[in-house]
C-alpha positions as MATLAB code, in Angstrom:
seq = 'MEIFRRIFITIGIAVLVSAGFEGYASATCVSGEQSCSSNYAVGQIFFGSGGSLDTTCSTTYCAKQSVGEITVGNTSDGSKFQAQAGFNVDRQPSLTFIVNTASVNMGVLSTTSTTTGTATFSVKSYLSSGYSVITASQPPQNGTYTMKALSTPTASTAGTEQFGINLVANTTGGSCNAPANFGANPVQVPSSSFSYGTAASGYNSCGLFQYVPNSIIASSNESSGETDYTISYMMNISNVTPAGLYTMGQVLVAVPTF';
ca = [
      83.212    3.526   11.205;
      82.980   -0.267   11.619;
      79.743   -1.349   13.317;
      79.825   -4.386   15.607;
      76.923   -6.413   16.970;
      77.283   -9.166   19.517;
      75.107  -12.180   18.682;
      74.380  -15.059   21.029;
      72.147  -17.945   19.994;
      70.840  -20.448   22.506;
      69.767  -23.866   21.259;
      66.670  -24.677   23.309;
      65.689  -27.968   24.908;
      64.427  -30.507   22.398;
      60.699  -31.202   22.506;
      59.504  -34.737   21.808;
      55.916  -34.978   20.557;
      54.694  -38.491   21.332;
      50.963  -38.134   20.630;
      51.499  -39.926   17.337;
      51.963  -43.161   19.241;
      48.278  -43.307   20.180;
      46.740  -46.533   18.929;
      50.054  -48.345   19.291;
      49.768  -48.930   23.014;
      50.489  -52.479   24.067;
      47.725  -54.732   25.375;
      47.784  -57.788   27.638;
      48.172  -60.904   25.510;
      45.938  -63.866   26.287;
      47.210  -67.435   26.414;
      48.899  -68.580   23.206;
      49.422  -65.085   21.757;
      53.039  -63.997   21.541;
      52.534  -60.423   20.344;
      49.537  -58.097   20.451;
      48.366  -54.489   20.295;
      45.086  -52.965   21.411;
      43.478  -54.247   18.187;
      45.438  -57.253   16.874;
      47.215  -60.347   18.137;
      49.335  -63.066   16.551;
      50.309  -66.419   17.978;
      52.836  -68.316   15.906;
      55.386  -65.654   15.058;
      58.478  -67.575   16.118;
      60.464  -69.243   13.342;
      63.968  -70.608   13.838;
      65.921  -73.045   15.960;
      67.727  -72.627   19.236;
      66.242  -69.298   20.282;
      63.391  -68.385   22.581;
      61.237  -65.477   23.730;
      61.317  -64.701   27.474;
      61.278  -68.362   28.471;
      63.997  -68.065   31.111;
      62.702  -65.814   33.869;
      63.151  -65.130   37.553;
      60.882  -62.894   39.609;
      62.881  -59.869   38.388;
      64.592  -60.657   35.083;
      63.941  -62.520   31.816;
      66.348  -63.695   29.146;
      65.976  -64.040   25.374;
      68.141  -66.437   23.372;
      69.106  -65.535   19.815;
      71.045  -68.639   18.769;
      69.825  -69.942   15.419;
      67.727  -66.995   14.267;
      67.339  -67.192   10.504;
      66.716  -63.522    9.683;
      67.077  -60.050   11.239;
      66.136  -56.508   10.304;
      63.277  -54.641    8.707;
      61.072  -55.547    5.756;
      58.224  -53.458    4.335;
      56.013  -52.921    1.330;
      57.269  -49.353    1.049;
      53.850  -47.957    1.934;
      51.718  -49.138    4.869;
      53.147  -52.347    6.326;
      56.445  -53.405    7.821;
      57.912  -56.062   10.082;
      60.981  -56.359   12.262;
      62.616  -59.816   12.260;
      64.809  -61.225   15.013;
      64.402  -62.886   18.405;
      65.305  -59.711   20.310;
      62.984  -57.301   18.514;
      61.079  -54.894   20.758;
      57.336  -54.627   20.061;
      57.030  -51.014   21.288;
      57.400  -48.015   18.896;
      59.816  -45.322   20.003;
      61.360  -42.027   18.956;
      64.708  -40.927   20.373;
      65.722  -37.280   19.974;
      68.879  -35.805   21.499;
      70.189  -32.232   21.220;
      73.957  -32.405   21.729;
      74.725  -28.650   21.754;
      73.471  -26.437   24.575;
      74.377  -23.061   23.041;
      76.171  -21.384   20.143;
      78.006  -18.096   20.741;
      78.290  -16.243   17.433;
      80.497  -13.561   18.990;
      80.903  -10.071   17.549;
      79.643   -9.553   13.996;
      81.155   -7.258   11.380;
      79.758   -5.743    8.179;
      82.836   -6.938    6.285;
      82.664  -10.682    6.994;
      80.214  -13.536    7.534;
      79.818  -15.206   10.928;
      79.144  -18.950   11.160;
      78.443  -21.536   13.850;
      77.253  -25.122   14.255;
      75.158  -27.302   16.571;
      74.292  -30.999   16.440;
      71.344  -33.249   17.235;
      70.481  -36.926   16.723;
      67.234  -38.737   15.886;
      66.179  -42.364   15.527;
      62.716  -43.827   15.037;
      61.478  -47.400   15.545;
      58.255  -49.040   14.301;
      56.959  -45.881   12.630;
      56.579  -44.468    9.137;
      59.310  -41.969    9.914;
      59.625  -38.584   11.608;
      59.927  -34.849   11.005;
      62.059  -32.309   12.879;
      60.625  -28.795   13.010;
      62.316  -25.575   14.086;
      59.663  -23.739   16.095;
      61.394  -20.464   16.962;
      61.715  -16.937   15.649;
      65.053  -15.658   14.245;
      67.499  -13.847   16.576;
      65.977  -10.832   18.283;
      67.318   -7.679   19.937;
      64.502   -6.319   22.061;
      61.611   -5.787   19.644;
      63.838   -5.976   16.559;
      64.027   -9.308   14.672;
      66.950  -10.033   12.380;
      65.983  -10.537    8.735;
      65.722  -14.255    8.013;
      66.077  -15.742    4.540;
      62.745  -17.117    3.290;
      64.329  -19.026    0.382;
      67.732  -20.743   -0.048;
      70.178  -17.857   -0.504;
      73.949  -17.434   -0.665;
      75.782  -15.414    1.970;
      76.474  -11.746    1.179;
      78.648   -9.853    3.650;
      77.283   -6.380    4.425;
      73.665   -7.487    3.902;
      71.549   -8.393    6.915;
      70.908  -12.151    6.724;
      70.139  -15.063    9.004;
      69.818  -18.636    7.783;
      70.722  -22.252    8.386;
      71.280  -25.462    6.493;
      72.028  -29.068    7.490;
      74.799  -29.998    5.068;
      78.545  -29.589    4.677;
      79.545  -26.133    3.411;
      82.806  -25.617    1.552;
      84.526  -22.618    0.015;
      85.582  -24.446   -3.140;
      83.845  -25.542   -6.305;
      80.245  -24.693   -7.039;
      79.344  -24.431   -3.348;
      81.239  -21.186   -2.690;
      80.190  -21.003    0.970;
      81.586  -18.232    3.201;
      83.598  -20.805    5.208;
      84.280  -24.508    5.521;
      81.800  -25.569    8.198;
      78.925  -27.933    8.907;
      78.476  -31.574    7.904;
      76.119  -33.769    5.911;
      73.757  -36.026    7.903;
      75.638  -39.063    9.216;
      73.863  -42.441    9.211;
      74.645  -44.626   12.238;
      75.738  -47.370   11.887;
      75.336  -47.015    8.094;
      72.940  -46.051    5.314;
      71.673  -49.641    5.330;
      69.957  -48.973    8.664;
      69.429  -45.193    8.912;
      67.651  -42.914    6.457;
      67.314  -39.381    7.848;
      67.847  -36.488    5.422;
      67.989  -32.704    5.478;
      64.702  -31.202    4.283;
      64.235  -29.241    1.085;
      65.424  -25.666    1.555;
      68.027  -26.764    4.088;
      69.914  -29.323    1.979;
      71.995  -27.184   -0.408;
      75.676  -26.459    0.156;
      76.369  -22.731    0.486;
      72.668  -21.793    0.510;
      70.818  -20.855    3.701;
      67.261  -20.109    4.798;
      65.242  -19.867    7.976;
      61.448  -20.154    8.090;
      59.882  -20.547   11.557;
      57.807  -23.724   12.026;
      59.294  -25.382    8.959;
      60.609  -28.952    8.660;
      64.416  -29.040    8.608;
      64.997  -32.825    8.673;
      62.983  -36.004    8.213;
      62.842  -39.701    7.426;
      60.114  -41.461    5.438;
      60.478  -44.753    7.315;
      61.709  -46.278   10.558;
      65.326  -45.319   10.888;
      68.382  -45.996   12.971;
      70.295  -43.011   14.319;
      70.993  -40.047   12.062;
      73.363  -37.370   13.358;
      72.574  -33.889   12.025;
      74.644  -30.699   12.062;
      72.909  -27.311   11.907;
      75.056  -24.698   10.143;
      74.230  -21.115   11.169;
      75.076  -18.168    8.892;
      74.707  -14.508    9.864;
      75.519  -11.185    8.195;
      74.771   -7.616    9.234;
      74.496   -4.314    7.386;
      75.406   -0.763    8.381;
      71.800   -0.166    9.489;
      71.367   -3.345   11.569;
      70.594   -2.109   15.116;
      73.471   -2.698   17.508;
      72.940   -4.747   20.645;
      72.672   -8.241   22.011;
      70.687  -10.655   19.823;
      69.395  -13.918   21.258;
      67.510  -16.900   19.874;
      66.025  -19.651   22.002;
      65.744  -22.288   19.292;
      63.251  -25.051   20.000;
      63.418  -28.194   17.858;
      60.357  -30.438   17.751;
      60.542  -34.090   16.630;
      57.244  -35.587   15.473;
      56.766  -39.320   14.616;
      54.627  -40.265   11.637;
      52.568  -43.429   11.080;
];
């Protein structure tokens, strides 16, 4: 007799860990200093013609002019130091993390086929050495029973109890041989010249899935514009997988690095 299990996965609210910003708090600049932190200050950081920094102000608003700026963008030594050029550069570090999918309903599972689903989130980091995104939840559970998660990158096998994810495009053709065409590779916004997020090792192979609680699933090694990620979920059950409703409140944690 065919055995069916209904699986419902909830993608939890994203958690932003901002403690890494300590030591980067802004300080009040004294006369003649254009930019400062709690430890350092610089005065003559404006080079160009025609632009200005907050020189046109009312009691409520200020304006910056960018006419004539001679360079824009990021430069770094690839290790410890970096600078952002441009008249309209913000001096405050930030990390933006958005979960775009509230829930994923995996429906009714069968021992004869693989079930898949997707969810998306976006990350961008400014004035940091990068970020890491961690999945901080247990695999799907049915009461006290926890579905068997894949501890190493593994291909899907229908009829074998499996739960895993990856963050790349999965296709049924070629060497990938995924169970379905689903998912997507990380998308750099506006382009790879500005954004550098990648899927982490173990979650970056087409057609291979794993799930290890509290592991890093995505990261960037430097300040990055927006990267849009797609989580690909893969689930299989066996004839001895307990029937019932399985749920997973997945919590994703984004942590800045400096």
